[in-house]
C-alpha positions as CSV (number, residue, x, y, z in Angstrom):
1,M,-55.8,137.8,-26.5
2,R,-57.8,140.9,-26.6
3,G,-58.4,143.5,-29.4
4,G,-56.8,141.3,-32.1
5,S,-53.3,141.7,-30.7
6,A,-50.7,139.0,-31.2
7,H,-49.0,136.9,-28.5
8,A,-45.3,136.5,-28.9
9,V,-43.7,133.1,-28.2
10,P,-40.6,133.4,-26.0
11,S,-37.6,133.8,-28.2
12,K,-35.5,131.1,-26.5
13,H,-37.4,128.4,-28.4
14,R,-36.3,127.4,-31.9
15,C,-39.7,127.9,-33.4
16,A,-40.4,131.1,-31.6
17,K,-42.8,133.0,-33.7
18,V,-45.8,135.2,-33.2
19,F,-49.2,133.6,-33.4
20,P,-50.7,135.7,-36.3
21,V,-54.4,136.1,-35.7
22,L,-56.0,138.0,-38.6
23,P,-59.3,139.8,-38.2
24,V,-62.3,137.6,-39.0
25,E,-63.3,139.7,-42.1
26,Q,-59.8,139.2,-43.6
27,R,-59.7,135.4,-43.3
28,I,-60.2,133.2,-46.4
29,Y,-62.4,130.2,-45.9
30,R,-62.0,127.7,-48.7
31,V,-62.8,124.0,-49.2
32,P,-59.6,121.9,-49.9
33,P,-59.2,121.0,-53.5
34,H,-60.5,117.6,-54.8
35,P,-58.1,115.6,-56.8
36,T,-60.4,115.4,-59.8
37,K,-62.8,118.3,-59.2
38,R,-62.2,122.1,-59.1
39,S,-62.5,123.8,-55.8
40,Q,-65.8,125.5,-55.0
41,P,-66.2,128.6,-52.9
42,R,-67.6,128.1,-49.4
43,K,-71.3,128.5,-49.1
44,A,-73.0,130.5,-46.4
45,G,-73.5,128.4,-43.3
46,W,-71.2,125.7,-44.5
47,D,-70.2,123.5,-41.5
48,M,-66.6,122.3,-41.2
49,R,-67.5,118.9,-39.8
50,R,-69.9,118.3,-42.6
51,Q,-67.2,119.3,-45.1
52,Q,-64.8,116.8,-43.6
53,H,-67.4,114.0,-44.1
54,L,-67.7,115.1,-47.8
55,W,-64.0,114.9,-48.2
56,A,-64.0,111.4,-46.9
57,S,-66.8,110.3,-49.3
58,W,-65.1,112.0,-52.2
59,A,-61.9,110.3,-51.5
60,A,-63.6,106.9,-51.3
61,E,-65.4,107.4,-54.6
62,W,-62.2,108.6,-56.2
63,A,-60.2,105.6,-55.0
64,T,-62.8,103.1,-56.2
65,M,-62.9,104.7,-59.7
66,E,-59.1,104.8,-59.8
67,R,-58.9,101.1,-59.1
68,Q,-61.6,100.4,-61.8
69,R,-59.7,102.7,-64.2
70,H,-56.5,100.6,-63.8
71,R,-58.6,97.4,-64.5
72,G,-60.3,99.1,-67.6
73,L,-63.7,98.9,-66.0
74,C,-64.4,102.6,-65.3
75,T,-67.1,104.2,-67.6
76,S,-67.6,107.3,-65.6
77,G,-67.3,110.5,-67.5
78,R,-64.8,111.6,-64.9
79,F,-62.3,108.9,-65.9
80,R,-63.4,108.3,-69.5
81,R,-59.9,109.1,-70.9
82,L,-58.0,105.9,-70.1
83,V,-54.4,106.7,-70.9
84,S,-51.8,104.2,-70.0
85,R,-49.0,105.6,-67.9
86,P,-45.5,104.6,-68.7
87,A,-43.1,103.7,-65.9
88,P,-41.0,106.6,-64.6
89,S,-38.0,107.1,-66.9
90,L,-34.5,107.3,-65.6
91,V,-31.9,110.0,-66.3
92,L,-28.3,110.1,-65.5
93,S,-27.0,112.6,-63.0
94,A,-23.7,114.3,-63.3
95,Q,-22.0,111.4,-61.4
96,G,-23.6,108.9,-63.7
97,A,-26.0,107.5,-61.1
98,A,-29.6,106.8,-62.2
99,R,-32.3,108.8,-60.5
100,P,-36.1,108.8,-61.2
101,V,-37.7,111.8,-62.8
102,R,-40.7,113.2,-61.0
103,Q,-43.9,112.2,-62.8
104,E,-47.0,114.1,-61.7
105,G,-49.2,111.4,-63.2
106,S,-48.0,108.8,-60.7
107,T,-49.3,110.8,-57.7
108,E,-52.8,109.3,-58.2
109,S,-51.4,105.8,-58.2
110,L,-49.5,106.6,-54.9
111,N,-52.6,107.9,-53.3
112,T,-54.5,104.8,-54.4
113,Q,-52.0,102.5,-52.9
114,L,-51.9,104.5,-49.6
115,E,-55.7,104.7,-49.4
116,F,-56.0,100.9,-50.1
117,A,-53.4,100.2,-47.4
118,L,-55.2,102.4,-44.9
119,Q,-58.7,100.9,-45.6
120,H,-57.8,97.2,-45.9
121,R,-54.6,96.7,-43.9
122,K,-54.8,99.6,-41.4
123,A,-51.4,100.6,-42.4
124,G,-49.0,102.3,-40.1
125,P,-45.9,104.4,-40.8
126,E,-43.8,101.4,-41.7
127,D,-46.2,100.2,-44.3
128,A,-46.7,103.7,-45.7
129,Q,-42.9,104.1,-45.9
130,K,-42.7,100.9,-48.0
131,V,-45.2,102.4,-50.4
132,L,-43.2,105.6,-50.6
133,D,-40.0,103.8,-51.2
134,A,-41.6,101.9,-54.1
135,A,-42.9,105.2,-55.5
136,H,-39.7,107.1,-55.0
137,G,-39.6,110.5,-56.5
138,T,-43.4,110.9,-56.7
139,K,-44.8,114.3,-56.2
140,Y,-47.1,114.8,-53.2
141,D,-50.5,116.4,-53.3
142,Y,-53.1,117.2,-50.6
143,W,-54.4,113.6,-50.4
144,T,-50.9,112.1,-50.2
145,L,-50.1,114.2,-47.1
146,L,-53.5,113.4,-45.6
147,F,-53.0,109.6,-46.1
148,L,-49.5,109.7,-44.6
149,M,-50.8,111.6,-41.6
150,R,-53.5,109.0,-41.1
151,A,-51.0,106.2,-41.4
152,A,-48.9,107.8,-38.8
153,S,-51.9,108.2,-36.5
154,N,-52.5,104.5,-36.7
155,A,-49.3,103.8,-34.9
156,S,-49.3,103.3,-31.1
157,L,-48.6,106.4,-29.1
158,D,-45.9,104.5,-27.3
159,D,-43.9,104.7,-30.6
160,A,-44.4,108.4,-30.8
161,R,-40.7,109.2,-30.9
162,R,-40.3,107.0,-34.0
163,T,-43.6,108.2,-35.6
164,L,-43.0,111.9,-35.2
165,P,-39.9,112.0,-37.6
166,F,-42.0,110.2,-40.2
167,M,-44.7,112.9,-40.0
168,V,-42.1,115.7,-40.1
169,R,-40.6,114.2,-43.3
170,A,-44.0,114.0,-44.8
171,L,-44.7,117.6,-44.0
172,Q,-41.3,118.7,-45.4
173,N,-41.8,116.8,-48.6
174,A,-45.3,118.2,-49.0
175,R,-44.1,121.7,-48.5
176,R,-41.3,121.1,-51.0
177,D,-43.9,120.1,-53.5
178,G,-46.1,123.2,-52.9
179,V,-48.9,121.4,-51.0
180,G,-50.9,123.6,-48.7
181,F,-51.4,122.5,-45.1
182,H,-54.9,122.1,-43.9
183,A,-55.8,122.3,-40.2
184,I,-56.6,118.6,-40.2
185,V,-52.9,118.0,-40.2
186,L,-52.8,119.3,-36.7
187,K,-55.4,116.8,-35.7
188,H,-53.0,114.0,-36.5
189,L,-49.8,115.7,-35.5
190,V,-50.6,117.2,-32.1
191,P,-51.3,113.9,-30.2
192,V,-48.1,112.3,-31.5
193,A,-46.0,115.4,-30.7
194,L,-47.6,115.6,-27.3
195,R,-46.6,112.0,-26.5
196,A,-43.1,112.5,-27.9
197,G,-42.7,115.6,-25.7
198,K,-42.2,118.0,-28.6
199,V,-44.1,121.3,-28.9
200,N,-42.3,123.5,-31.3
201,I,-43.3,121.4,-34.4
202,S,-46.9,122.0,-33.6
203,V,-46.3,125.8,-33.3
204,A,-44.4,125.8,-36.6
205,V,-47.2,123.9,-38.5
206,K,-49.8,126.2,-37.0
207,N,-47.9,129.3,-38.1
208,L,-47.5,127.9,-41.6
209,I,-51.2,127.2,-41.9
210,Q,-52.2,130.7,-40.8
211,K,-49.7,132.3,-43.2
212,Q,-51.2,130.5,-46.3
213,P,-53.5,132.3,-48.6
214,E,-55.8,129.2,-48.4
215,Y,-56.9,127.0,-45.5
216,S,-55.7,129.8,-43.1
217,V,-58.3,129.0,-40.4
218,V,-57.4,126.5,-37.7
219,S,-60.7,124.9,-36.6
220,A,-61.9,124.8,-33.0
221,L,-61.1,121.1,-32.7
222,E,-57.4,121.6,-33.5
223,M,-57.2,124.7,-31.3
224,K,-58.4,122.7,-28.4
225,L,-55.8,120.1,-29.2
226,L,-53.1,122.8,-29.1
227,I,-54.4,124.1,-25.8
228,K,-54.1,120.6,-24.4
229,Q,-50.6,120.2,-25.7
230,F,-49.4,123.6,-24.4
231,A,-50.9,122.8,-21.0
232,A,-49.2,119.5,-20.8
233,M,-45.8,121.0,-21.9
234,H,-45.9,123.8,-19.4
235,R,-46.3,126.5,-22.1
236,T,-48.9,128.6,-20.2
237,K,-48.4,131.8,-22.3
238,W,-49.0,129.9,-25.5
239,M,-51.9,128.0,-23.9
240,R,-53.6,131.3,-23.0
241,A,-52.9,132.8,-26.4
242,A,-54.4,129.8,-28.1
243,F,-57.5,130.0,-25.9
244,D,-58.0,133.7,-26.6
245,E,-57.6,133.0,-30.3
246,L,-60.2,130.2,-30.1
247,V,-62.7,132.6,-28.5
248,L,-61.9,135.5,-31.0
249,V,-62.1,133.4,-34.1
250,H,-64.7,130.8,-33.3
251,G,-66.7,132.6,-30.6
252,H,-67.7,131.7,-27.1
253,D,-69.8,128.8,-28.2
254,S,-66.8,126.9,-29.4
255,V,-65.3,126.7,-25.9
256,D,-66.3,123.5,-24.1
257,S,-65.6,122.0,-20.7
258,D,-62.4,120.3,-21.7
259,A,-60.8,123.6,-22.8
260,F,-61.3,125.0,-19.3
261,S,-60.0,121.8,-17.8
262,H,-56.8,122.0,-19.8
263,L,-56.4,125.7,-18.8
264,L,-56.7,124.9,-15.1
265,E,-54.5,121.9,-15.3
266,G,-51.8,123.7,-17.2
267,Y,-51.7,126.6,-14.8
268,L,-51.6,124.3,-11.8
269,K,-48.9,122.1,-13.3
270,N,-46.8,125.2,-13.9
271,E,-47.4,126.4,-10.3
272,E,-49.5,129.4,-11.3
273,P,-52.6,128.9,-9.0
274,D,-53.5,132.6,-9.1
275,A,-53.8,132.5,-12.9
276,A,-55.9,129.3,-12.5
277,M,-58.2,131.3,-10.1
278,E,-58.8,133.9,-12.9
279,V,-59.7,131.1,-15.3
280,W,-62.1,129.6,-12.7
281,K,-63.8,133.0,-12.2
282,M,-64.1,133.4,-15.9
283,M,-65.6,129.9,-16.2
284,R,-68.2,130.7,-13.5
285,N,-69.4,133.9,-15.1
286,E,-71.2,134.8,-18.3
287,P,-71.0,133.9,-21.2
288,F,-69.6,130.5,-20.0
289,L,-71.7,129.9,-16.9
290,Q,-74.7,128.3,-18.6
291,R,-72.7,126.4,-21.2
292,I,-69.9,124.9,-19.1
293,Q,-71.1,121.9,-17.0
294,M,-69.2,121.0,-13.9
295,N,-67.6,117.6,-13.6
296,S,-65.4,115.6,-11.2
297,G,-62.2,116.6,-13.0
298,K,-62.8,120.4,-12.7
299,L,-63.9,120.0,-9.1
300,E,-60.7,118.2,-8.3
301,L,-58.6,120.9,-10.0
302,G,-60.6,123.6,-8.3
303,A,-59.9,122.0,-4.9
304,R,-56.2,122.0,-5.7
305,M,-56.4,125.6,-6.8
306,C,-58.1,126.7,-3.6
307,R,-55.3,125.1,-1.6
308,E,-52.4,126.6,-3.5
309,T,-53.6,130.1,-4.5
310,T,-52.7,133.2,-2.7
311,V,-55.7,135.1,-3.9
312,T,-58.2,135.7,-1.0
313,D,-60.9,137.6,-2.9
314,G,-63.8,135.1,-3.4
315,L,-61.6,132.1,-2.2
316,Y,-64.0,131.0,0.6
317,D,-67.0,131.2,-1.7
318,I,-65.3,129.0,-4.3
319,T,-64.1,126.5,-1.7
320,E,-67.6,126.3,-0.2
321,Y,-69.1,125.8,-3.7
322,I,-66.8,122.9,-4.4
323,A,-67.4,121.4,-0.9
324,D,-71.2,121.7,-1.5
325,M,-70.9,119.9,-4.8
326,Y,-69.2,117.0,-3.0
327,R,-71.8,116.9,-0.2
328,E,-73.0,113.4,0.4
329,K,-76.7,114.2,0.7
330,A,-76.9,116.9,-1.9
331,R,-80.2,117.2,-3.8
332,R,-78.7,116.9,-7.3
333,R,-79.3,114.6,-10.2
334,V,-75.5,114.0,-10.5
335,R,-73.7,113.0,-7.4
336,F,-70.0,113.7,-7.3
337,V,-67.8,111.4,-5.2
338,P,-64.6,113.3,-4.2
339,T,-61.2,111.7,-4.5
340,N,-58.8,111.5,-1.6
341,D,-56.6,114.3,-3.0
342,A,-59.6,116.6,-3.5
343,L,-60.7,116.2,0.1
344,H,-57.2,116.8,1.4
345,N,-56.9,120.0,-0.8
346,L,-60.3,121.2,0.5
347,A,-59.4,120.5,4.1
348,S,-56.1,122.4,3.6
349,A,-58.0,125.4,2.1
350,F,-60.4,125.5,5.0
351,I,-57.5,125.2,7.5
352,R,-55.8,128.2,5.9
353,R,-59.1,130.2,6.4
354,T,-59.4,128.8,10.0
355,H,-62.7,127.2,9.3
356,W,-62.0,124.2,11.6
357,D,-65.5,122.7,11.4
358,R,-65.4,122.5,7.6
359,A,-61.9,121.0,7.7
360,L,-63.1,118.4,10.2
361,S,-66.0,117.5,8.0
362,C,-63.6,116.8,5.2
363,L,-61.5,114.5,7.4
364,Q,-64.7,112.7,8.5
365,R,-65.7,112.3,4.9
366,M,-62.4,110.7,4.2
367,Q,-63.0,108.4,7.1
368,S,-66.5,107.5,5.8
369,L,-65.1,106.8,2.3
370,Q,-62.3,104.7,3.8
371,Y,-59.6,106.9,2.4
372,R,-56.2,107.3,4.1
373,I,-55.8,110.5,6.0
374,H,-52.2,111.7,5.3
375,A,-50.0,113.0,8.0
376,W,-49.3,116.4,6.5
377,I,-52.9,117.5,6.7
378,V,-53.1,116.7,10.4
379,R,-49.9,118.5,11.1
380,Q,-51.1,121.5,9.3
381,F,-54.3,121.4,11.3
382,V,-52.5,121.2,14.6
383,A,-49.8,123.8,13.7
384,T,-52.4,126.3,12.6
385,C,-54.5,125.8,15.7
386,V,-51.5,126.3,17.9
387,R,-50.3,129.3,16.0
388,D,-53.7,131.1,16.3
389,M,-54.3,129.7,19.8
390,D,-57.7,128.5,18.7
391,L,-57.7,125.0,20.2
392,R,-61.4,124.4,20.5
393,D,-61.6,121.8,17.8
394,L,-58.5,119.8,18.7
395,P,-60.4,117.3,20.9
396,K,-62.8,116.6,18.0
397,L,-59.8,116.1,15.8
398,A,-58.3,113.7,18.3
399,I,-61.5,111.7,18.6
400,T,-61.9,111.6,14.8
401,L,-58.3,110.2,14.3
402,S,-58.7,107.7,17.1
403,M,-61.6,106.1,15.3
404,C,-59.6,105.5,12.2
405,E,-58.2,102.1,11.4
406,P,-54.4,101.9,11.5
407,G,-54.1,101.5,7.8
408,R,-56.4,104.6,7.1
409,F,-54.3,107.1,9.0
410,A,-50.7,108.1,8.1
411,S,-48.3,105.6,6.6
412,S,-46.6,104.1,9.5
413,D,-47.0,103.5,13.3
414,E,-44.3,105.9,14.0
415,Q,-46.0,108.7,12.1
416,R,-49.3,108.0,13.8
417,L,-47.8,108.0,17.2
418,D,-45.9,111.2,16.5
419,I,-49.1,113.0,15.3
420,L,-51.1,111.8,18.3
421,H,-48.4,112.9,20.7
422,A,-48.4,116.3,19.1
423,I,-52.2,116.5,19.4
424,I,-52.2,115.5,23.0
425,D,-49.5,118.0,23.8
426,A,-51.4,120.8,22.1
427,I,-54.6,119.9,24.0
428,Y,-52.6,119.8,27.3
429,M,-51.2,123.3,26.5
430,G,-54.8,124.5,25.8
431,V,-55.9,123.2,29.1
432,I,-53.0,124.9,30.9
433,K,-53.7,128.2,29.2
434,G,-57.5,128.0,29.8
435,A,-58.3,127.7,26.1
436,L,-60.0,124.3,26.5
437,E,-62.4,122.9,29.0
438,P,-60.8,120.1,31.0
439,K,-63.7,117.7,30.6
440,A,-63.6,117.9,26.8
441,A,-59.8,117.5,26.8
442,A,-60.1,114.6,29.2
443,S,-62.7,112.9,27.0
444,A,-60.5,113.2,24.0
445,G,-57.4,112.0,25.8
446,K,-59.3,109.0,27.2
447,E,-60.6,108.1,23.7
448,V,-57.2,108.3,22.1
449,F,-55.4,106.5,24.9
450,S,-57.9,103.6,24.9
451,R,-57.7,103.1,21.1
452,W,-53.9,103.6,20.8
453,P,-52.4,101.8,23.8
454,R,-48.9,102.4,22.4
455,L,-49.2,106.0,23.6
456,V,-48.3,104.7,27.0
457,E,-44.7,104.3,25.9
458,D,-44.3,108.1,25.9
459,K,-43.9,109.5,29.4
460,S,-45.0,113.1,28.4
461,T,-48.1,112.0,26.7
462,T,-49.2,109.7,29.5
463,S,-48.5,112.4,32.0
464,A,-50.6,114.8,30.0
465,I,-53.5,112.4,29.8
466,M,-53.4,111.7,33.5
467,Y,-53.3,115.5,34.2
468,M,-56.3,116.2,31.9
469,N,-58.4,113.4,33.4
470,T,-57.5,114.6,36.9
471,L,-58.7,118.1,36.1
472,G,-61.8,116.6,34.4
473,N,-62.6,114.8,37.7
474,N,-62.1,111.4,36.0
475,L,-59.8,110.2,38.8
476,E,-60.6,106.5,38.0
477,Y,-59.1,106.8,34.5
478,A,-56.2,108.9,35.8
479,V,-55.2,106.1,38.1
480,R,-55.7,103.6,35.3
481,T,-53.5,105.6,33.0
482,A,-50.7,105.9,35.5
483,D,-51.0,102.3,36.6
484,I,-50.6,101.0,33.0
485,H,-47.4,103.0,32.6
486,H,-46.1,101.8,35.9
487,M,-46.8,98.2,35.2
488,K,-45.1,98.4,31.7
489,F,-41.9,100.2,32.7
490,G,-41.4,99.3,36.4
491,K,-38.9,101.5,38.2
492,Q,-38.4,103.5,35.0
493,G,-42.1,104.2,34.8
494,M,-42.3,107.3,36.9
495,L,-44.3,110.0,35.2
496,H,-43.7,113.7,35.3
497,T,-44.1,115.2,38.7
498,F,-46.8,117.7,37.7
499,A,-49.2,114.9,36.9
500,Y,-48.9,113.3,40.4
501,K,-49.0,116.7,42.2
502,T,-52.2,117.7,40.4
503,F,-53.7,114.3,41.1
504,V,-53.0,114.6,44.9
505,R,-54.4,118.1,45.0
506,R,-57.6,117.1,43.3
507,C,-58.0,114.1,45.6
508,V,-57.5,116.4,48.6
509,Q,-60.1,118.9,47.3
510,R,-62.6,116.1,46.9
511,E,-61.8,114.4,50.2
512,I,-64.5,116.2,52.1
513,K,-67.3,114.7,50.1
514,R,-65.7,111.4,49.1
515,N,-63.0,109.2,50.4
516,T,-60.9,109.8,47.3
517,L,-57.5,109.7,49.0
518,A,-58.1,106.2,50.3
519,K,-59.6,105.1,47.0
520,F,-57.1,106.4,44.5
521,P,-53.7,107.4,45.7
522,M,-53.4,104.5,48.1
523,R,-54.4,102.1,45.4
524,L,-52.0,103.7,43.0
525,I,-49.1,103.2,45.5
526,F,-49.8,99.9,47.1
527,R,-52.2,97.9,44.8
528,E,-52.6,95.0,47.3
529,S,-54.5,92.9,44.7
530,H,-51.3,92.3,42.7
531,K,-48.4,93.1,45.0
532,E,-46.2,90.7,43.1
533,K,-46.1,93.1,40.2
534,T,-45.3,96.1,42.2
535,D,-41.8,97.6,41.8
536,A,-40.4,98.6,45.3
537,S,-38.3,101.5,44.1
538,L,-41.3,103.0,42.2
539,R,-43.5,102.6,45.3
540,V,-40.9,104.4,47.4
541,K,-40.7,107.3,44.9
542,L,-44.5,107.7,44.8
543,T,-44.8,107.5,48.6
544,V,-42.2,110.2,49.0
545,L,-43.8,112.4,46.4
546,F,-47.2,112.1,47.8
547,M,-46.1,112.8,51.4
548,H,-44.3,116.0,50.3
549,E,-47.3,117.2,48.4
550,L,-49.7,116.4,51.3
551,G,-47.3,118.3,53.6
552,R,-47.5,121.3,51.3
553,L,-51.2,121.1,51.5
554,H,-51.1,121.0,55.3
555,R,-52.8,117.6,55.4
556,L,-50.6,116.0,58.1
557,D,-53.3,113.6,59.0
558,L,-53.4,112.2,55.5
559,C,-49.6,112.1,55.4
560,T,-49.5,110.2,58.6
561,A,-52.1,107.7,57.4
562,L,-50.0,107.1,54.2
563,Y,-46.8,106.6,56.3
564,E,-48.4,104.2,58.8
565,K,-49.9,102.1,56.0
566,Y,-46.5,101.9,54.3
567,V,-44.7,101.0,57.6
568,R,-47.4,98.3,58.3
569,L,-47.1,96.7,54.9
570,Y,-43.4,97.0,54.1
571,K,-40.2,97.3,55.9
572,L,-38.8,100.6,56.9
573,N,-37.2,102.6,54.1
574,P,-34.8,105.5,54.8
575,H,-36.2,107.6,52.0
576,V,-39.8,107.3,53.3
577,M,-38.7,108.0,56.9
578,T,-36.7,111.0,55.8
579,S,-39.7,112.4,54.0
580,Y,-42.0,111.9,57.0
581,M,-39.4,113.5,59.3
582,Y,-39.2,116.5,57.0
583,V,-43.0,116.8,56.8
584,L,-43.3,116.6,60.6
585,G,-40.6,119.2,61.1
586,M,-42.1,121.6,58.6
587,A,-45.5,121.1,60.4
588,S,-44.0,122.5,63.6
589,R,-43.7,119.1,65.2
590,P,-39.9,118.8,65.7
591,A,-40.1,116.3,68.6
592,E,-41.9,113.7,66.4
593,A,-39.4,114.4,63.6
594,I,-36.5,113.7,65.9
595,V,-38.2,110.5,67.1
596,T,-38.5,109.4,63.4
597,L,-34.8,110.2,62.9
598,K,-33.8,108.1,65.9
599,R,-35.9,105.2,64.7
600,M,-34.3,105.4,61.2
601,H,-30.9,105.5,62.8
602,E,-31.6,102.4,64.8
603,A,-32.9,100.5,61.8
604,H,-30.4,101.5,59.2
605,G,-27.5,103.2,61.0
606,R,-26.0,106.5,60.0
607,P,-27.5,107.6,56.7
608,K,-25.1,107.7,53.8
609,D,-27.2,109.9,51.7
610,G,-26.9,113.7,51.9
611,I,-30.6,114.1,51.4
612,T,-31.4,113.0,55.0
613,Y,-28.9,115.5,56.4
614,S,-30.2,118.3,54.2
615,A,-33.8,117.6,55.4
616,L,-32.6,117.5,59.0
617,A,-30.8,120.8,58.6
618,S,-34.0,122.4,57.2
619,V,-36.0,121.1,60.2
620,V,-33.4,122.5,62.7
621,L,-33.2,125.9,61.0
622,V,-37.0,126.4,60.8
623,N,-37.8,125.2,64.3
624,G,-34.7,126.8,65.9
625,R,-35.7,130.2,64.6
626,E,-39.1,129.8,66.1
627,D,-37.6,128.6,69.5
628,R,-39.2,125.1,69.2
629,L,-35.8,123.5,69.8
630,S,-33.4,124.0,72.7
631,V,-29.8,125.0,72.2
632,D,-28.6,121.6,73.4
633,I,-30.7,119.6,70.9
634,M,-29.7,122.0,68.1
635,T,-26.0,121.5,69.0
636,Q,-26.4,117.7,69.0
637,L,-28.1,117.7,65.6
638,L,-25.4,120.0,64.2
639,K,-22.7,117.6,65.3
640,Y,-24.7,114.8,63.6
641,I,-24.6,116.9,60.4
642,D,-20.9,117.8,60.8
643,G,-20.1,114.1,61.1
644,Y,-21.3,113.6,57.6
645,L,-19.6,116.7,56.2
646,S,-16.3,115.7,57.8
647,N,-16.1,112.6,55.6
648,I,-16.5,114.8,52.4
649,P,-13.4,116.3,50.8
650,D,-13.0,120.0,51.2
651,A,-14.2,122.5,48.7
652,A,-10.9,122.9,46.9
653,T,-10.5,119.2,46.4
654,R,-14.1,118.8,45.2
655,R,-13.6,121.7,42.7
656,A,-10.4,120.1,41.4
657,G,-12.1,116.7,40.9
658,L,-15.0,118.4,39.2
659,D,-12.7,120.3,36.8
660,A,-10.9,117.1,35.9
661,L,-14.1,115.3,35.2
662,R,-15.2,118.3,33.1
663,E,-12.1,118.0,30.9
664,R,-12.6,114.3,30.5
665,A,-16.2,114.8,29.4
666,S,-15.2,117.4,26.8
667,A,-12.6,115.0,25.5
668,E,-15.1,112.1,25.3
669,A,-18.1,114.0,24.2
670,H,-19.4,110.9,22.4
671,N,-19.4,108.8,25.5
672,P,-22.8,109.0,27.3
673,L,-21.4,107.3,30.5
674,V,-18.9,110.0,31.0
675,Q,-21.6,112.7,30.5
676,M,-23.9,111.0,33.0
677,E,-21.0,110.8,35.5
678,L,-20.4,114.5,35.1
679,F,-24.1,115.3,35.6
680,R,-24.2,113.3,38.8
681,A,-21.0,114.9,40.1
682,R,-22.4,118.3,39.5
683,R,-25.6,117.5,41.3
684,R,-23.7,116.0,44.2
685,A,-21.5,119.0,44.6
686,K,-24.5,121.3,44.5
687,H,-26.2,119.3,47.3
688,V,-23.0,119.4,49.4
689,D,-22.6,123.1,49.0
690,K,-26.2,123.7,49.9
691,L,-25.8,121.5,53.0
692,Q,-22.7,123.4,54.0
693,R,-24.5,126.7,53.8
694,K,-27.3,125.3,56.0
695,A,-24.8,124.0,58.6
696,D,-23.2,127.5,58.6
697,A,-26.6,129.1,59.1
698,I,-27.2,126.8,62.1
699,R,-23.9,127.7,63.7
700,A,-24.7,131.4,63.3
701,L,-28.2,130.8,64.8
702,L,-26.6,129.0,67.8
703,S,-24.1,131.8,68.2
704,S,-26.8,134.4,68.3
705,K,-28.8,132.3,70.8
706,V,-25.8,131.8,73.1
707,A,-25.0,135.5,72.9
708,A,-28.6,136.5,73.7
709,A,-28.6,134.2,76.7
C-alpha cells in the first residue's frame, strides 16, 4: 500500500471489504477502559506492550478485591460501598415463559468467575460456556470478552473447528452489548481461525476494529499474525495489503524477519515466484537490509524462489548468495546446513542458467551430507546439456552418481538404471559429435560400469561403453566389457556391430607397434582358458564379423590368421568358410576362394543358405569383370547358383505367399510370432530378389564375353 490508498478485498468473499487505513494523524490511540477506573488519555511515548502488562496487573488486582468484597473483607476505598446484589429477577414473556432480566451489576461477578476459572483451572471453552450458562442473560463488557477469548485460546488447536464458533458467539454477544473490540482479540482469534481454515472472520473483526472511534489501531503483533494467516490461506493480495499497512502505520522498524518469511512462503505457495522475487529484493535493500537477519528458513525459501521464478534480472547473484551462505567452509559465525530440498532447488536454478560446475557442486554436497539425489534433477541436468550440446560435464556427473550408495540415488533400481543409461547414451553421442574427449568419456564409462554391474543387461549401454573405451585406447577394458556381456547372455549376447567394428579398426591401427590383434580380438573370440563357457553360435558370429571388417581394411594376412586358428581349434563351419571365401574373392584371389568353396561343399554338401550363393555371386561378378575368371569357370559357378534358385518358387508365387502372410499379420496384430514370421519372410524374399539380380548380371556378363570372343 502506497500513498495511503486502500486495498480492496475480492468481492467473491462473503466478508469482502476494503481495509480502511486512516492517516496516522487521524488515528485515535486510547487505553482500554478499566472496569473500576476511568480511562486515561495515552501519554507520549506510551508503549503498547507495557500497557498490556498494566492491563493484566489491573485485572488481577480487581479480581482479588472483588473476591474480598463478596466475603466482606475489602476495605479499599475503591470497593467501600458494599451493596448486596439481589438475584436476577424473572419476568414473563408474551408466551408466559420466564426469562431473566439483564442485570448490569452481575457482569462483575461473571468476570470474577471467568478470571478465577482461567487462573486456577486453566479453563477452556467448555468450562467458560458452563459459567456463561449459569449467568445467562448477563451483559458483556471488555473484560468478559477478553476472558472468553483467553479461555478459547487455552483449547488445543486440534479442536479449532469447535473452538472458533464459541469465539464467534462471544464476539457477537459483545458487539450486541456495545463492547468495543480491541486488537488483542485478533491475537486470540487468528491462530484458531488459521487452524480451522477460516479467513473471512479475521478480516471482518479487523475491519470492525478499525471502524471504531476507540481502539482503532491494530498493533504490529496482530498485523503480523494476519500476514501469516493470509499467507497460509493463499490470500496474497490481502497479505501484501496487510504488510503495506504494517509499514505505513508502525514504520519499518516494526517489520521483523518472520514477516518477510510469511510473505515469501505465501507467494511461493500461491505459485507467484516473481512476486516473491520482488519481496526478496526489497528485503535485501535498505531500510530492511541491516535489520533483517538471514536464517535457514528464508534461505530455503529463496532457493525455491530461484528455481521457480521467470525473472532473470539479478537471479544469478541471488542464487550465488544463497549458495555461498550454504558453503561448507564459509568464514561465518553462524553455519547454515542446507536441506535436501534447498540443494535440489539451487542445483535446478544453476542448471537453468547453464552453470554446470555449480550444479555439480550442489550434487556433491548432497552426497557429502548423505542426502538422496532425486531422479528429476539428474534428468534435468542431462536434458539441458543435450539441448545446449554442452556435454563437457556429463562425465563428471556420471562419476559423481556412480559413487553414490544405491539408497542415496533415485528411489528404485529401475530409475537408477534408466538415468545411467541416459547419461551413457548422452556421453556416447558427445564422443560421436566431437564434443567430448574419448579418454574422459571412457573413464566415466568405466567408473559407472564397474560400480553398477547391472548396466551390462542393456545392449546399447554396453556397446557404448565398449566403443568409448576403444576410442580411449583402453582395449583391455573394452574386451572385458564385451566379455561380461557375452558370458551373461550367451548366443543372445551379441553387441551392436559398431562397437566391434570400431574395436577391430583400433586394434589394426595399433598392430604396428603392439601385437594387439593377437592379444585382444583373438581372446575375445576364442578364450581358450574357459572354452567350456564359450557359446559356439556367438563365436561364429564374432569370427564372421571380424573377418569382414579385416577384409574391408585390406588386412588379408590377419583375416587368414583368424581363419586358420578357427579351423585348427574347431570343426569347419559353413558361415566362417563363406566369409573367408568372400574376403578372398574381394581381395582379387578368386582361385583360393573357389578352393574354399569346394572344401566347404565336400564337408557340408550343397549349402542350403542363400547367403553362400549371394557371396559367391558377388565374387564371380567382381572377378569376372576384371578378367580374373575364365568363361568356363564362370559358367560352372552360374550353374551352381541356378541350382539353388531352381528350388525356389517363382516370383509370382513368392509374392502371393508374402501377401497372404501380410494379411494374416494384420488380422493378428497382437501375435508376436506372426509378426516375426512376416519379418523373416520379407527378409528372405529380399535376399532372393537380390541373388536373382546378381545371377542375371552374371548371364549378361557371360553373354558380352562370348560375343566379344
